[in-house]
C-alpha positions as CSV (number, residue, x, y, z in Angstrom):
1,M,90.8,105.6,105.3
2,M,88.8,109.0,105.3
3,I,90.0,112.3,104.3
4,S,90.0,114.5,107.5
5,A,90.8,117.9,108.2
6,P,94.2,118.8,109.4
7,D,94.8,118.8,113.2
8,S,95.7,121.8,115.2
9,A,99.5,121.5,114.3
10,A,98.6,121.4,110.7
11,R,96.3,124.4,110.9
12,Q,99.3,126.3,112.4
13,V,101.6,125.5,109.5
14,L,98.9,126.0,107.0
15,G,97.7,129.3,108.3
16,R,94.1,130.6,108.7
17,R,93.1,130.2,105.1
18,Q,94.0,126.7,104.8
19,T,91.3,123.9,105.4
20,V,90.2,120.9,103.9
21,P,86.9,121.3,102.0
22,D,83.9,119.9,103.6
23,E,83.1,117.6,100.9
24,L,86.5,116.1,100.8
25,S,86.4,115.6,104.5
26,S,83.6,113.0,104.3
27,S,84.5,111.4,101.0
28,P,85.6,107.5,101.2
29,A,89.1,107.2,99.7
30,Q,92.7,106.3,100.3
31,E,93.9,109.7,100.1
32,C,94.2,111.8,103.3
33,F,95.8,114.9,104.4
34,A,99.5,114.6,105.4
35,R,100.1,115.0,109.1
36,N,103.8,114.5,109.3
37,L,105.0,118.2,109.9
38,Y,108.3,119.4,110.8
39,F,111.0,122.1,110.4
40,D,113.6,121.3,107.8
41,R,116.8,122.6,109.0
42,S,118.8,122.0,106.0
43,H,116.5,124.3,104.0
44,D,115.3,126.5,107.1
45,I,111.7,126.0,106.2
46,D,108.5,124.4,107.4
47,A,107.9,121.1,105.7
48,A,105.4,118.3,105.3
49,K,106.5,114.9,104.6
50,L,104.1,112.8,102.5
51,L,103.5,109.0,102.9
52,P,101.9,106.7,100.4
53,G,98.3,107.7,100.2
54,E,98.7,111.3,101.5
55,Y,98.5,114.6,99.9
56,F,99.3,118.2,101.1
57,V,98.6,121.8,99.8
58,C,99.8,125.1,101.0
59,T,99.3,128.8,100.3
60,R,102.5,130.0,101.8
61,D,106.4,129.2,101.7
62,M,106.8,125.5,102.5
63,L,108.6,122.4,101.5
64,L,106.8,119.2,100.6
65,V,108.9,115.9,100.6
66,T,108.1,112.5,99.7
67,V,110.0,109.1,98.9
68,L,108.8,107.2,95.8
69,G,109.3,103.8,94.6
70,S,106.5,102.5,92.2
71,C,104.2,105.1,93.4
72,V,104.1,108.5,91.5
73,A,103.7,112.1,92.9
74,A,102.2,114.9,91.1
75,C,103.4,118.5,92.1
76,I,100.9,120.8,91.0
77,R,100.8,124.6,91.4
78,D,99.0,127.8,90.4
79,A,102.1,129.4,88.8
80,R,100.7,132.9,89.2
81,L,99.7,132.6,92.9
82,G,102.3,130.2,94.1
83,I,99.5,128.1,95.6
84,G,100.6,124.3,95.2
85,G,100.4,120.8,96.6
86,M,101.7,117.3,96.1
87,N,100.1,113.8,96.3
88,H,101.7,110.4,96.6
89,F,99.5,107.5,95.1
90,M,99.5,104.1,93.4
91,L,97.0,102.4,91.1
92,P,95.6,99.0,92.5
93,D,97.6,96.1,90.5
94,S,95.3,93.2,91.1
95,E,94.0,91.8,87.9
96,A,90.4,92.2,89.1
97,A,91.0,95.8,90.0
98,Q,92.3,96.5,86.3
99,T,89.6,94.5,84.7
100,E,87.1,96.6,86.5
101,A,88.8,99.9,86.0
102,K,88.8,100.3,89.7
103,G,92.4,101.3,89.3
104,A,91.7,104.1,86.8
105,R,88.9,105.3,89.1
106,Y,91.2,105.4,92.1
107,G,93.9,107.2,90.3
108,T,91.5,109.9,89.0
109,Y,90.2,110.5,92.5
110,A,93.6,110.7,93.9
111,M,94.4,113.4,91.4
112,E,91.1,115.1,91.7
113,V,91.2,115.7,95.4
114,L,94.5,117.4,95.1
115,I,93.4,119.5,92.2
116,N,89.9,120.4,93.7
117,H,91.8,121.5,96.9
118,L,93.9,123.9,94.9
119,L,91.0,125.4,93.1
120,K,89.0,125.8,96.5
121,L,91.9,127.9,97.8
122,G,91.8,130.3,94.7
123,A,94.0,128.7,92.1
124,R,92.9,128.8,88.5
125,R,92.7,125.9,86.3
126,E,94.4,127.9,83.5
127,H,97.3,128.7,85.5
128,L,97.9,125.3,86.8
129,E,101.3,123.3,85.9
130,A,102.5,120.2,87.0
131,K,105.8,118.3,87.6
132,V,105.5,114.5,87.9
133,F,107.9,112.0,89.5
134,G,108.2,108.1,90.4
135,G,106.9,105.2,88.7
136,G,110.1,103.3,89.1
137,N,109.9,99.5,88.6
138,V,111.8,98.9,91.9
139,L,109.7,96.6,94.2
140,P,109.8,92.9,94.3
141,G,106.6,91.4,93.2
142,L,105.7,94.6,91.3
143,V,108.2,94.6,88.5
144,Q,106.5,91.8,86.5
145,A,103.1,93.6,86.9
146,N,104.8,96.8,85.5
147,V,103.1,98.8,88.3
148,G,105.6,101.6,88.1
149,S,105.2,102.2,84.3
150,K,101.3,101.8,84.6
151,N,101.4,104.6,87.3
152,A,103.7,106.9,85.3
153,A,101.5,106.5,82.1
154,F,98.3,107.1,84.3
155,V,99.5,110.5,85.7
156,E,100.7,111.7,82.3
157,S,97.3,110.7,80.4
158,F,95.2,112.2,83.2
159,L,97.0,115.6,83.2
160,K,97.0,115.7,79.3
161,I,93.2,115.0,79.5
162,E,92.7,117.7,82.1
163,N,94.8,120.1,79.9
164,I,97.2,120.8,82.7
165,R,100.7,121.4,81.4
166,I,103.6,119.2,82.5
167,V,106.6,121.3,82.9
168,A,108.9,118.6,84.4
169,R,109.1,114.8,84.6
170,D,111.3,112.2,85.9
171,L,109.4,109.0,85.6
172,E,110.1,105.0,85.5
173,D,113.5,103.6,85.4
174,I,114.8,101.4,88.4
175,F,115.4,103.8,91.3
176,P,113.5,105.1,94.1
177,R,113.4,108.9,94.4
178,K,113.2,111.4,97.1
179,V,111.4,114.6,95.9
180,Y,111.5,118.0,97.6
181,F,108.8,120.4,96.2
182,F,108.7,124.2,97.1
183,P,105.2,125.2,95.8
184,A,105.7,129.0,96.3
185,N,108.2,129.1,93.5
186,G,107.8,125.7,91.8
187,K,111.4,124.5,92.4
188,V,111.8,120.8,92.7
189,L,114.9,118.7,93.8
190,V,115.1,115.0,93.0
191,K,117.5,112.7,94.4
192,R,117.8,109.1,92.9
193,L,118.4,106.7,95.6
194,R,121.0,104.4,93.9
195,T,119.8,101.3,95.5
196,A,116.6,99.5,94.7
197,N,116.8,97.7,97.9
198,N,115.4,100.4,99.9
199,G,113.8,98.3,102.8
200,T,111.7,101.5,104.0
201,V,110.3,102.3,100.6
202,A,109.4,98.7,99.9
203,E,107.7,98.1,103.3
204,R,105.6,101.3,103.0
205,E,104.5,100.8,99.5
206,I,103.7,97.0,100.1
207,E,101.5,97.9,102.9
208,Y,99.7,100.7,100.8
209,R,99.2,98.3,98.0
210,R,97.6,95.9,100.7
211,R,95.4,98.6,101.6
212,L,94.3,99.5,98.1
213,T,93.6,95.8,97.3
214,N,91.2,95.7,100.4
215,A,89.6,99.0,100.2
216,P,86.1,99.8,99.1
217,E,85.9,101.7,95.9
218,S,86.3,105.4,96.0
219,G,83.5,107.9,95.8
220,E,83.1,110.1,92.9
221,V,84.8,113.5,93.0
222,E,83.8,115.9,90.2
223,L,86.5,118.6,89.0
224,F,85.3,122.1,89.0
225,G,86.7,125.6,88.2
C-alpha cells in the first residue's frame, strides 16, 4: 500500500496548511493517511478514525480515535504548538521477519513517517512528547508469539533512542483498548474493552498481519529536524 495525499474531504478537515509531504507520498510502506473522517457528536468535534496501518496528523483542534488489540499507537505532539498526530501499527511476527530485522525496520518506518510529517508542519523535535498505548496480548495465534509485548517494547525503545519523552503509557495486559487523542491539548482518553473476544479488532488485526507478512520491505525514511 502506498502513502497517498489526503483526498478533498480530508483536505477540508485538515485545513489549507495540511498536506502529506511529497517524499512520503511515493514511499513504499504499509502506513497510509487515515481517510475515515467524521463529526464526533459526543465530543462535538471533527474526528478521524485510524485503522491498522494508518496515521493522521492535524494542526487544529480535532479528535483522533483508534481501537487497539496487539497493535500499538503512538500519540505524538509538539507541546508548544499543539500540532500532533497518531499512528497505529504492528511489527511483523513471522520468525523470518524477526530474524532479518524486517520487523524493526518496519516499526521504525511507521514511527518516522509520523514524526517527519509533524516536523514538516513546523513541530520542533525538542518540544515533542509522546503517549503510547496498546500491545495487549489479546488475539488468538499471537499470544504465544508475544506480539503485543514486542510491539510495546519496540515503541518505548524507539522513543527513548530518539529522545522523545513519554509522558503517559498504557501498554500490554490482556485487553483491547479504544483510544481518544486530542492533539491540540494533549488529552487522551482510554477505554479498556473488557472482553478479549472482540471480533472486529481481531479481524482487522489478523488481516493487517497478513498484509505485513506478504508486503515488500519498506523504503528508508530518514529523520530530520
